[in-house]
Backbone as CSV, one residue per row, in Angstrom:
resi,resn,N_x,N_y,N_z,CA_x,CA_y,CA_z,C_x,C_y,C_z
1,MET,99.300,98.423,86.956,98.108,97.664,86.649,98.505,96.196,86.465
2,ASN,97.754,95.302,87.066,98.093,93.884,86.953,97.615,93.326,85.607
3,PRO,98.091,92.134,85.214,97.744,91.594,83.894,96.236,91.414,83.678
4,ALA,95.508,91.042,84.709,94.059,90.857,84.563,93.379,92.181,84.224
5,ASN,93.747,93.228,84.925,93.181,94.549,84.641,93.594,95.041,83.262
6,GLN,94.832,94.759,82.875,95.300,95.144,81.546,94.503,94.424,80.458
7,ALA,94.237,93.131,80.671,93.490,92.348,79.679,92.086,92.904,79.501
8,LYS,91.426,93.219,80.598,90.071,93.753,80.512,90.068,95.142,79.874
9,ALA,91.020,95.979,80.273,91.102,97.332,79.711,91.375,97.273,78.215
10,TRP,92.239,96.361,77.786,92.550,96.205,76.366,91.271,95.880,75.598
11,ARG,90.506,94.903,76.097,89.269,94.497,75.427,88.260,95.643,75.392
12,GLU,88.110,96.333,76.495,87.132,97.422,76.566,87.510,98.601,75.671
13,ARG,88.815,98.913,75.553,89.250,99.997,74.669,88.889,99.712,73.217
14,ARG,88.861,98.452,72.873,88.529,98.056,71.504,87.040,97.787,71.328
15,LYS,86.283,98.020,72.400,84.820,97.854,72.372,84.410,96.442,71.952
16,LEU,85.159,95.449,72.448,84.859,94.052,72.156,84.099,93.434,73.320
17,SER,83.069,92.688,73.009,82.414,91.892,74.047,83.289,90.669,74.309
18,ILE,83.070,90.045,75.425,83.817,88.814,75.718,83.481,87.756,74.674
19,GLU,82.239,87.709,74.253,81.823,86.734,73.245,82.547,86.957,71.915
20,ARG,82.676,88.206,71.506,83.377,88.516,70.245,84.857,88.195,70.346
21,LEU,85.469,88.524,71.483,86.883,88.194,71.667,87.072,86.681,71.652
22,SER,86.126,85.963,72.198,86.179,84.502,72.163,86.186,83.994,70.724
23,GLU,85.328,84.558,69.894,85.277,84.170,68.481,86.595,84.457,67.774
24,LEU,87.180,85.600,68.077,88.409,86.017,67.396,89.640,85.241,67.849
25,THR,89.685,84.874,69.124,90.890,84.239,69.671,90.812,82.727,69.762
26,GLY,89.602,82.187,69.825,89.456,80.748,70.040,89.425,80.368,71.502
27,TYR,89.631,81.337,72.392,89.494,81.074,73.825,88.012,81.042,74.165
28,SER,87.626,80.187,75.092,86.225,80.119,75.497,85.853,81.356,76.317
29,VAL,84.555,81.629,76.377,84.075,82.751,77.187,84.508,82.578,78.643
30,PRO,84.347,81.387,79.262,84.814,81.231,80.651,86.324,81.461,80.814
31,ALA,87.105,81.090,79.793,88.560,81.312,79.874,88.870,82.803,79.879
32,ILE,88.176,83.569,79.052,88.414,85.013,79.021,87.990,85.647,80.339
33,TYR,86.859,85.211,80.885,86.461,85.694,82.211,87.560,85.408,83.230
34,ALA,88.149,84.210,83.159,89.210,83.843,84.099,90.433,84.741,83.932
35,PHE,90.801,85.055,82.696,91.929,85.965,82.478,91.636,87.330,83.079
36,GLU,90.437,87.826,82.841,90.095,89.160,83.336,89.889,89.182,84.848
37,ARG,89.650,88.042,85.431,89.547,87.917,86.886,90.945,87.713,87.499
38,GLY,91.833,87.135,86.700,93.202,86.926,87.156,93.456,85.587,87.822
39,THR,92.430,84.753,87.873,92.606,83.428,88.493,91.969,82.349,87.642
40,ARG,92.445,81.133,87.867,91.889,79.963,87.193,91.103,79.159,88.216
41,ASN,91.040,77.872,87.995,90.340,76.973,88.917,90.947,77.037,90.304
42,ALA,90.098,77.029,91.296,90.514,76.985,92.701,91.455,78.138,93.075
43,GLY,91.291,79.277,92.402,92.064,80.450,92.766,93.509,80.461,92.291
44,GLU,93.908,79.496,91.466,95.279,79.483,90.942,95.471,80.659,89.995
45,THR,96.660,81.189,89.966,96.950,82.273,89.022,97.492,81.689,87.723
46,HIS,97.408,82.453,86.664,97.927,82.027,85.366,99.445,82.166,85.355
47,SER,100.102,81.235,84.680,101.556,81.310,84.548,101.921,82.399,83.546
48,GLU,103.165,82.808,83.566,103.633,83.819,82.609,103.487,83.297,81.182
49,TRP,103.736,82.019,80.973,103.595,81.428,79.644,102.139,81.505,79.174
50,THR,101.196,81.245,80.064,99.780,81.310,79.720,99.401,82.735,79.345
51,TRP,99.879,83.710,80.126,99.613,85.114,79.789,100.208,85.471,78.441
52,GLN,101.392,84.980,78.141,102.041,85.280,76.857,101.213,84.746,75.700
53,ARG,100.709,83.520,75.819,99.881,82.952,74.756,98.598,83.753,74.576
54,TYR,98.008,84.188,75.685,96.779,84.976,75.612,97.040,86.315,74.928
55,ARG,98.145,86.969,75.287,98.490,88.241,74.643,98.720,88.056,73.143
56,MET,99.343,86.950,72.760,99.570,86.681,71.342,98.239,86.477,70.613
57,ALA,97.310,85.767,71.244,95.988,85.565,70.640,95.260,86.896,70.488
58,CYS,95.370,87.758,71.478,94.733,89.080,71.402,95.372,89.928,70.320
59,ALA,96.679,89.813,70.148,97.354,90.553,69.074,96.855,90.069,67.715
60,GLY,96.649,88.760,67.581,96.086,88.223,66.350,94.675,88.737,66.113
61,ALA,93.893,88.832,67.183,92.526,89.353,67.080,92.550,90.810,66.631
62,GLU,93.462,91.578,67.199,93.562,92.989,66.815,93.930,93.124,65.335
63,ARG,94.810,92.296,64.885,95.206,92.322,63.467,94.014,92.008,62.568
64,GLN,93.199,91.033,62.990,92.000,90.695,62.221,91.062,91.891,62.131
65,LEU,90.889,92.589,63.246,89.998,93.746,63.274,90.502,94.856,62.362
66,LYS,91.816,95.071,62.358,92.389,96.148,61.546,92.387,95.811,60.058
67,SER,92.649,94.557,59.728,92.767,94.178,58.322,91.445,93.728,57.715
68,GLY,90.519,93.310,58.579,89.254,92.788,58.076,89.356,91.360,57.542
69,ARG,90.522,90.750,57.737,90.731,89.387,57.279,90.976,88.480,58.458
70,ALA,90.504,87.256,58.372,90.696,86.277,59.435,92.182,85.924,59.544
71,PHE,92.635,85.754,60.763,94.009,85.346,61.013,94.178,83.892,60.631
72,GLU,95.230,83.578,59.929,95.529,82.200,59.545,96.980,81.911,59.859
73,TRP,97.243,80.693,60.311,98.625,80.284,60.595,99.318,79.935,59.318
């Protein structure tokens, strides 16, 4: 499974809307759509570093959901 499919499957398994994931991660709704599509502007793909940051944000979101507390740096 490619990273875009993994990102969408992860969100769907947790029953999160794109809007809710946006609230939890700070990524915009269009950015999350782009991750789940697998491309950015003009068909460019995301770099490995960009995917890593997105996965870290999603991990923070998951922690918030499990603990019921907002993630803070």
